[in-house]
C-alpha positions in Angstrom: 4.2 0.9 -36.4 4.7 3.3 -33.5 5.9 2.2 -30.1 4.0 3.6 -27.0 5.8 6.6 -25.5 6.4 4.8 -22.1 8.4 2.1 -24.0 10.0 4.4 -26.6 11.7 6.5 -23.8 13.5 3.3 -22.5 14.6 1.9 -25.9 18.3 1.8 -27.0 18.6 1.5 -30.8 21.4 -0.3 -32.6 24.0 1.7 -34.5 23.5 2.0 -38.3 25.9 -0.1 -40.3 28.7 1.8 -42.1 28.1 0.0 -45.4 26.3 1.3 -48.4 23.1 -0.8 -47.8 20.2 0.9 -46.1 18.7 -1.0 -43.2 15.9 -0.4 -40.7 16.9 0.4 -37.1 16.5 -2.4 -34.6 16.1 -2.4 -30.9 19.3 -3.2 -29.0 17.7 -3.2 -25.5 14.9 -1.8 -23.4 15.7 -0.4 -20.0 13.7 -2.0 -17.2 11.3 0.0 -15.1 12.9 0.6 -11.7 10.7 1.1 -8.7 10.6 0.3 -5.0 9.2 -3.1 -4.0 5.4 -3.0 -3.7 5.4 -5.6 -0.9 7.2 -3.3 1.5 10.6 -5.0 1.7 12.3 -1.7 0.7 14.4 -3.2 -2.1 14.7 -1.5 -5.6 13.0 -3.7 -8.2 13.9 -3.9 -11.8 12.2 -7.2 -12.6 8.8 -8.7 -12.3 7.3 -8.3 -8.8 5.7 -11.1 -6.9 5.6 -13.4 -3.9 5.3 -17.1 -3.2 2.4 -18.3 -1.1 2.3 -21.7 0.5 0.3 -23.4 3.2 2.4 -24.9 6.0 1.5 -27.0 9.0 4.6 -26.8 11.2 5.1 -25.4 13.7 1.4 -24.5 13.4 -0.9 -24.3 10.4 -0.4 -21.0 8.6 0.0 -19.4 5.2 3.6 -18.6 4.4 4.4 -15.7 2.1 7.8 -15.0 0.7 8.9 -11.9 -1.4 10.6 -13.1 -4.6 12.8 -10.0 -4.7 14.4 -10.0 -1.2 13.6 -13.6 -0.3 12.3 -12.5 3.1 9.2 -13.9 4.7 6.1 -12.0 5.8 6.1 -11.3 9.6 2.6 -12.3 10.9 2.9 -9.6 13.7 3.8 -6.6 11.5 2.8 -7.6 8.0 6.2 -6.6 6.7 8.6 -8.8 4.7 11.4 -8.7 7.2 11.9 -12.3 8.6 14.2 -15.2 7.6 12.6 -18.6 7.8 14.3 -19.3 11.2 13.0 -16.0 12.6 9.5 -16.8 11.3 9.5 -20.2 12.9 10.5 -18.6 16.3 7.6 -16.2 16.0 5.1 -18.9 15.2 6.3 -21.2 18.0 5.4 -18.4 20.5 1.8 -18.6 19.5 
């Protein structure tokens, strides 16, 4: 069985044992794919990308979106993930 090239380039194989027995190589680790956050928070991501979405009713009714990587909230004015919860509540109270 052949591994796809995009995975094979990131694989670290285990060392062959020094004994007389022949053994098949096994995977020690696979390096994660490192990229910039797709949501625009500017962080470097080496894990699964995502965000949490929840409907809130205070201080007003709105959809709250939080980046799972940087833990910042989406600013309703700019659309960027650059607010803490306190800052988001201040922005929403002004509406």
